[in-house]
C-alpha positions in Angstrom: 66.4 131.2 28.4 65.2 128.8 25.7 62.5 129.5 23.0 59.8 127.9 25.0 60.5 130.2 28.0 60.4 133.3 25.7 57.0 132.2 24.4 55.7 131.8 28.0 57.1 135.2 28.9 55.5 136.9 25.8 52.1 135.2 26.5 52.2 136.4 30.1 53.0 139.9 28.9 56.3 140.2 30.7 59.1 142.2 29.2 62.7 141.1 29.0 63.7 144.2 31.0 61.3 143.3 33.8 62.8 139.8 34.0 66.3 141.2 34.0 65.5 143.7 36.8 64.1 140.9 38.9 60.9 142.7 39.8 59.9 142.4 43.5 56.3 142.5 44.5 55.4 144.8 47.4 55.0 142.9 50.6 54.4 144.4 54.0 56.3 142.8 56.9 56.6 143.5 60.7 59.1 146.2 61.6 61.3 143.6 63.4 61.5 141.6 60.1 62.4 144.7 58.0 65.2 146.2 60.2 68.6 144.8 59.6 71.2 147.0 61.3 71.8 146.4 65.0 71.4 150.1 65.6 68.0 150.2 64.0 66.8 147.0 65.8 68.0 148.4 69.1 66.3 151.8 68.4 63.0 150.0 67.6 62.9 147.9 70.8 64.0 150.9 72.8 61.1 152.9 71.3 58.6 150.2 72.1 59.9 149.9 75.7 59.8 153.6 76.2 56.3 154.0 74.8 55.1 151.2 77.2 56.7 152.9 80.2 55.4 156.3 79.2 51.8 154.9 78.8 52.1 153.4 82.2 53.2 156.8 83.6 50.3 158.7 82.1 47.5 156.1 82.3 46.2 156.8 85.8 45.8 160.5 85.2 44.3 160.2 81.7 43.1 157.1 79.9 42.7 154.8 82.9 39.9 156.6 84.7 36.4 155.4 84.9 35.1 151.8 84.5 38.2 150.6 82.8 41.0 151.6 85.1 43.3 148.7 84.3 44.2 149.4 80.7 47.2 147.4 79.6 49.4 147.8 76.5 49.5 144.6 74.6 51.5 145.5 71.5 52.8 148.3 69.4 53.3 147.2 65.8 54.0 148.7 62.4 53.8 147.2 58.9 56.6 148.1 56.6 56.9 147.8 52.8 59.9 145.4 52.4 61.1 147.3 49.2 61.4 150.8 50.5 60.7 151.1 54.2 57.5 153.0 53.9 55.1 152.3 56.7 51.7 150.8 55.8 50.3 151.4 59.3 51.2 151.4 63.0 48.8 150.3 65.7 48.9 150.1 69.4 46.7 147.5 70.9 45.3 147.7 74.5 43.1 145.6 76.7 41.1 146.4 79.8 38.4 144.9 82.0 35.8 145.8 84.6 34.8 143.1 87.1 31.7 143.1 89.3 31.2 140.7 92.2 27.7 139.5 93.0 27.6 139.8 96.8 25.0 137.0 97.1 26.6 134.3 95.0 30.2 135.4 94.8 30.1 135.1 91.0 32.3 137.5 89.1 31.1 139.2 86.0 33.8 140.4 83.6 33.4 143.0 80.9 36.6 142.8 78.9 37.4 145.2 76.1 40.2 145.8 73.6 41.2 148.8 71.6 43.2 149.1 68.4 44.6 152.6 68.3 46.0 153.7 64.9 49.1 156.0 65.0 48.2 159.2 63.0 51.1 158.9 60.5 51.4 161.1 57.5 51.3 159.2 54.1 54.6 157.7 52.9 56.3 157.9 56.3 59.3 155.6 56.4 60.4 153.5 59.4 63.7 155.3 59.5 62.0 158.7 59.7 59.7 157.4 62.5 62.7 156.0 64.5 64.5 159.3 64.1 61.5 161.5 65.1 60.8 159.4 68.2 64.4 158.8 69.3 64.2 161.5 72.0 63.2 161.2 75.7 59.5 161.7 75.1 58.4 159.6 72.0 54.8 159.5 73.2 54.4 163.2 72.7 57.0 163.9 70.0 55.7 165.2 66.7 55.4 162.4 64.1 57.3 162.9 60.8 55.7 165.4 58.5 53.1 166.1 61.1 52.2 168.1 64.2 50.4 165.2 65.7 51.9 162.7 68.1 51.2 159.1 69.2 49.6 160.6 72.3 47.1 162.4 70.1 46.2 159.1 68.4 45.6 157.6 71.8 43.4 160.5 72.9 41.3 159.9 69.8 41.0 156.1 70.6 40.9 155.4 74.3 
């Protein structure tokens, strides 16, 4: 580093140790962008697939009653701190509709709705802890890390 660079560094208030350590700013990324090992990637996609299947299995007896009987899972997504794997937030997005047919005109009126359900995660939960906690046969009802609540509990609060 030349003298001009040192002047710029001192004017900006950066220390030589910070430069030497290569400080990395926090950036949240999608889980699929954070995970690198094949085992973790497979665990993530298996979790998402199992959650979708489990939601389909319970929907008719629980959430899919009433006017919106066709609730569909759109996406389960988590944001992850790229430096340490701490989850910022996980949400599960759903859509549903109710259609009415006008018997005189044949016109169809559609009332479409979407829901963004937040997963009730404890603060500072890591993606690795989440994958481990939900790796069993019933991730929808499994206790979340550092919690007695489950994803199902979050859906009950939301849908």
